[in-house]
C-alpha angles and dihedrals in degrees: 000000000000122000090252091053091048091050093047089052093046094045097037088238093299131119104266091220106042105009096241115154102204134076093017124174143160115275114193111210112241147249091046132359128174092205096259128134089240089065097044140059135207106250135180124233092251094058092042093051091052094046093047096043116032090193086071091056115137103186096200091055087068094060082093086079087075085078105028095051087072092061115128089222111100093211090057091046090052094053092044090052092047094050093045089049091050091051098039093117088070091072102227094068089057089054090053092046089053089056097043115099118194125178117245096263093049095047090049089053091047091051094043092097089058092051093045087057094037102072124112090269090055117149105236129211104249131186124232090278096048098258112146113246125214133189110277095029123133118233134184124221112243095198140022110274126202106222108218115225094008098076098225139097119234104222126229110264094034111143116226110199130200096013122191125215122239097234099210098041122052091192092064135069129172127226144153121259122170089353092303123117105224140171113244128193111239090225088071098053139074121205112245125222 
């Protein structure tokens, strides 16, 4: 039986994160995978697109994690934890993270991406002037930005408080402007203070 067949059987041919039944494929959990079903999940194209490209992020899509985080499958728990951690600035994901219990081995796996990126040779999130950004910082926009899908332009000089870092992409941060959580390219911001 192939990995894909095993995953279809385990997941009843549904995305293990959101439950969608179309455009399903195998997603091997980084940073390492030995090509086994235990280290992969069955994922739909919508979830994959948003995981691979944070600019595609639709926060409300991930409310599905309220159900999938309770999966008994460690690989599903790991991806649920990682997405909740990535979205924690929204508020409700932090509430779910507070409820989620993972055993030591699973939480180590979930946090492995942070440690892979956390070595001395770590690529830091840097603003347009080279200042290192950290979660919780305040930044200022250095140019007007058209916000796709929200029908407004974030004006130059707008302060974005309490940013969060996109863990797998040092060119992206997330912040709230006009009540909308958006992804912002670090090249368009200047660290404040």
